[in-house]
N, C-alpha and C positions, 0 to 999 in steps of 0.2 A: 631345373624348372624352366617351363616353356615361357618365352616372351609373349606378353600380350601387348598388341598395338591398339591404341584408342585414338580414333580420329578427334581432333579438336579444331575449333574455330575461335576467333575473337568477335564478340558482338559489341558494336558501338552504338549507343543511344545517346544523343546530346553530347556533352562533354566540352573539355576546354583544351588549353594548350598541353596540359599534362597527358591527356588522352591522346593528342596527336603525337607526343613523345613516345608513349607506350606502343602505339600502333607502330611507329617507325622502328622501334627496337625489335619487334616481334614479326613484321609482316614478311620478311624473307623465309620464315620457317612456318608461320601460322597464318592460314587464310583469314580474311576479314569479311564479316557481313555487317553492313551499316544499314540503319534504318532511315530512309528518306522522310523529311518532314519533322524528324525529332529535335532538330536544332543544332546550333553552333558547330562543334567540331564534326559532328555527323554530316552536317551540310557542306563543310569543306571537304570532306571525302567524297561526297556525292558530286560536288563540283569538279573535283579532280578527275573523278571517273568519267563524268561527261566530257570533259575537255580533252583528256589524255588517253582514253582507252582505245581510241582508233588511231592515234599517232603513232609514228615509227619510234622505235627505242632510241635511236640517235637524237631525234628531237626531244625527247624526254630527259635525257641525261646531260644535255649541254649545260655549261655554266654561263649562258648568255644572258644579257640584260632583258631580252623580251621574255624568257622563261621566268625570270624573277618578277618581273612586272605582272605577268599572268597569275603567278602564285599569290603575289600580294593582293591583286584585284579580288581573287576568289575568297581569300581570308577576310578582307575588309568587308565584302558583301555578306558573308556568313556570320562573322564574329562581331561586326559593328566596331572594329578596332583596327589600328595598324598592326601589321604583322612584324614580330620581332625577328632578328637574324636567326635565332634558333628555332622559331616557328617555321620560316622559309626552308631551313635545312630538314626539318622533320617532313615537310611537304614534298621536298626534292627526293627524299628517301622513299616515301609512300608511292610517288609518281613512277620511280623506277621499278616498282613491284605491283603496278596497277592491275596486272593480270591476277593477282591475288584477291582482288576486292570484288565483292558482289554487293549490289545495292538492293534492298527489299523496299518496294514502294507501297507495300500493303495491299496491292491489287493481285487477285489470283492468276497465276500462270495459266496461259491458253495452251491446251494439249494439242 
């Protein structure tokens, strides 16, 4: 029997900490599309994408205090709550795979 390969993506609209966990667990294998403006966890991902998509891999994977502070600030802005240690870990994982993230703004692409 011939193997059939089917492309898949994860789609994130709104969400909470559980959504960040699910994305962190799958992002190394499955690309993510997140909808800007849909709220909460989706906005966290949009913030991570804006902040880290142009930074070097080394600066994204360091375990430094400035990185943690940046992640906590993004989380607090988007979720209106303080980030737990697990939420920061999920965000660190997502940042290391930020090239797997696409943000849909709802605006048509210009050809």
